[in-house]
C-alpha positions in Angstrom: 0.1 -0.2 0.2 1.0 3.7 -0.4 3.1 4.8 2.5 5.2 1.3 2.5 9.5 1.6 2.2 9.3 -2.0 1.4 11.5 -2.6 -1.7 9.1 -5.1 -3.2 6.3 -2.6 -2.5 8.4 0.3 -4.0 8.7 -1.9 -7.6 5.0 -2.9 -7.3 4.5 0.7 -6.9 6.3 1.9 -10.0 4.4 -1.0 -12.1 1.1 0.1 -11.6 0.8 3.7 -10.8 -0.1 4.7 -14.6 -3.4 2.5 -13.8 -4.5 4.5 -10.6 -4.4 7.6 -11.5 -6.3 6.7 -14.7 -8.3 5.5 -12.1 -8.5 8.3 -10.2 -11.2 10.7 -11.9 -13.6 7.6 -11.6 -13.1 6.7 -7.7 -12.8 10.5 -6.1 -16.3 10.6 -6.5 -19.8 8.9 -5.4 -19.5 5.1 -4.4 -19.3 3.5 -7.3 -20.8 -0.7 -7.7 -17.9 -2.1 -9.1 -16.9 -5.7 -10.3 -13.6 -7.0 -10.3 -13.5 -10.4 -12.9 -10.3 -12.2 -11.8 -9.2 -9.6 -9.0 -7.8 -12.5 -7.2 -6.7 -12.0 -4.1 -8.3 -8.5 -3.8 -5.4 -6.1 -4.0 -7.3 -3.4 -6.3 -10.1 -4.5 -4.8 -9.6 -3.7 -0.7 -8.2 -0.6 -2.3 -10.6 0.6 -4.1 -13.8 -0.7 -1.1 -11.7 1.1 1.5 -12.0 4.7 -0.6 -16.0 3.8 -0.1 -17.4 1.8 -3.1 -19.6 -0.9 -3.2 -17.3 -3.9 -4.6 -17.6 -7.3 -6.0 -15.1 -10.1 -6.7 -14.9 -12.5 -9.2 -12.3 -15.5 -9.6 -12.3 -18.9 -10.2 -9.7 -19.7 -7.3 -11.0 -20.9 -3.9 -7.6 -20.1 -2.6 -7.2 -16.7 -3.9 -10.8 -15.3 -2.9 -9.6 -16.9 0.7 -6.7 -14.8 0.6 -8.9 -11.9 -0.7 -11.3 -12.8 2.5 -8.5 -12.3 4.6 -7.3 -9.0 3.0 -10.4 -7.3 3.7 -10.7 -8.4 7.0 -7.0 -7.2 8.1 -8.0 -3.8 6.2 -12.1 -3.8 7.6 -13.6 -3.2 4.6 -16.3 -5.3 3.3 -16.0 -7.0 -0.3 -18.4 -9.5 -2.3 -16.7 -12.6 -3.5 -17.8 -15.1 -5.7 -16.1 -18.1 -7.4 -16.5 -17.8 -11.0 -15.4 -16.6 -14.7 -16.6 -14.5 -17.2 -18.4 -17.4 -18.7 -20.4 -17.9 -16.1 -20.9 -14.1 -15.2 -24.6 -13.5 -16.4 -25.5 -17.0 -16.1 -29.2 -17.5 -15.1 -27.6 -18.0 -11.3 -24.8 -16.2 -12.0 -22.8 -13.7 -9.8 -24.2 -10.7 -11.3 -26.9 -9.0 -13.2 -27.1 -7.3 -16.4 -26.6 -3.3 -16.1 -25.1 -3.6 -12.4 -21.8 -2.4 -12.3 -21.0 1.4 -12.9 -17.3 0.3 -13.0 -15.5 -3.0 -14.5 -12.4 -4.0 -14.0 -10.6 -6.2 -16.1 -6.7 -6.6 -15.6 -4.6 -9.5 -16.8 -7.9 -11.3 -17.6 -8.0 -11.1 -21.7 -4.8 -12.7 -22.4 -6.3 -15.8 -20.6 -9.5 -16.4 -22.5 -10.4 -18.2 -26.1 -13.5 -15.7 -26.9 -11.8 -12.0 -26.4 -15.0 -10.5 -28.0 -17.6 -12.3 -26.4 -15.4 -11.9 -23.0 -16.1 -7.6 -23.9 -19.7 -8.0 -25.0 -20.3 -10.0 -21.9 -18.7 -6.8 -19.4 -20.2 -4.5 -21.7 -24.0 -5.9 -20.7 -22.8 -6.2 -17.1 -22.5 -2.3 -17.4 -25.1 0.5 -16.8 -25.2 3.1 -19.7 -22.3 5.6 -19.3 -20.4 3.0 -17.2 -16.8 2.0 -17.4 -14.9 -0.7 -18.3 -10.7 -0.7 -17.0 -9.0 -2.8 -19.4 -5.4 -3.6 -18.4 -3.5 -6.3 -20.9 -0.5 -7.6 -22.1 0.9 -6.2 -25.3 2.9 -8.0 -28.0 5.3 -5.7 -29.5 6.9 -5.7 -25.8 6.4 -9.1 -25.5 8.5 -9.9 -28.7 11.0 -7.3 -27.4 11.3 -9.2 -24.2 11.6 -12.7 -25.9 13.9 -11.4 -28.2 16.3 -10.0 -25.5 16.2 -13.3 -23.2 17.4 -15.0 -26.4 14.0 -16.6 -27.4 14.1 -15.4 -31.1 11.4 -18.2 -32.0 8.7 -17.1 -29.8 9.5 -13.4 -30.7 9.2 -14.3 -34.3 6.1 -15.9 -33.7 4.9 -13.4 -31.9 5.2 -11.0 -34.5 2.3 -12.7 -36.8 -1.1 -11.4 -34.8 -3.0 -13.9 -37.7 -0.9 -16.7 -35.8 -1.7 -15.3 -32.1 -5.6 -14.8 -32.6 -5.7 -18.5 -34.2 -4.5 -20.4 -30.9 -5.1 -21.4 -27.4 -4.5 -18.5 -25.1 -1.5 -21.1 -23.0 -0.3 -20.2 -20.1 1.3 -17.5 -20.7 -1.9 -15.9 -22.2 -2.1 -13.9 -25.8 -0.6 -10.4 -26.4 -2.6 -7.7 -27.5 -1.6 -4.3 -30.1 -3.5 -1.1 -29.3 -5.2 -1.3 -32.6 -6.5 -5.0 -32.0 -7.7 -3.9 -28.6 -9.6 -0.9 -29.8 -11.3 -3.1 -32.4 -12.4 -5.3 -30.5 -14.1 -2.7 -27.9 -15.5 -0.9 -30.7 -17.0 -4.6 -32.0 -18.6 -4.5 -28.6 -20.3 -1.3 -28.3 -17.6 0.6 -25.8 -16.2 3.7 -26.7 -12.3 4.2 -25.8 -11.9 6.9 -24.0 -7.8 6.7 -22.9 -4.7 4.6 -23.7 -2.0 4.2 -21.5 1.0 2.7 -21.7 1.9 0.6 -18.5 5.4 -0.6 -17.2 7.2 1.1 -20.1 10.8 1.7 -18.1 9.7 -0.4 -14.8 10.4 -3.9 -16.3 13.6 -2.7 -18.1 15.1 -1.3 -15.0 16.9 -3.2 -12.6 15.3 -3.9 -9.0 18.6 -3.3 -7.3 18.8 0.3 -8.7 15.5 0.9 -7.0 16.6 -0.4 -3.8 19.7 1.2 -3.5 19.8 4.5 -5.1 17.8 7.6 -3.2 14.7 9.0 -5.0 15.0 6.3 -8.0 11.2 5.0 -7.6 10.2 8.4 -7.4 11.8 9.5 -10.7 10.4 6.3 -12.6 6.8 6.9 -11.3 7.3 10.3 -12.4 8.7 8.9 -16.0 6.1 6.4 -16.1 3.9 8.8 -16.1 5.0 11.4 -18.3 5.1 8.7 -20.8 2.0 6.5 -20.6 -0.1 8.3 -22.9 2.8 9.3 -25.7 1.7 7.9 -28.2 5.7 6.9 -29.6 6.4 5.0 -26.2 3.4 2.9 -26.3 4.9 0.0 -28.6 7.6 -0.2 -25.5 5.0 -0.8 -22.6 4.6 -4.3 -21.2 0.8 -3.8 -21.0 -1.9 -1.2 -22.2 -4.6 0.2 -20.0 -7.4 1.7 -22.0 -10.5 3.4 -20.0 -13.9 2.4 -22.1 -17.2 3.4 -21.9 -20.6 1.7 -22.3 
């Protein structure tokens, strides 16, 4: 959480600051009904609940939901938790109802579903008119660079072909997307893209030892990440893309 001085938390803050800054305008207002799909252990959900919002987490892992419950109790907030996934979200006995959410978080989930277009259509149905979707997805361009730098040239080459990537099952690492692919998918689902931010443009390239040992390094890195987050020339370098879209 903010204020901690643990090295691992400083690195985490450097990787998530852009997302939280983008969400600030939504979360600083009146209490919202928030759905966190794939919210896992509740790192985001508990923080949002602590800001006064009504939060529901849907995740397939019972172990993750148990950790979420412990985290919520430790922080003294209430978060509703359901075991499930996108495929069962709007089932007759599903955990949420159509038009029930003001904000949906879908962070690190779209990479692992077989039908990305269908998943986004489902999330649109969950949103109230004018509601917002926060979509955080791994980006293909940065993945190509990372694979090549690690010496996995065949994997890097395979990631260059979007047709091949789209026609295969997600796999353990999940699919990767480009900005244009994501905005096209959102358009097809009836969602209007408002903002696109690059996340972890430099944070994954900076040695952890530098952040641990160099005074002021983390604050400077955060400032740099925020400065380049909306600059289109740096988007291809971002490990993740964060998009806000409206129903």
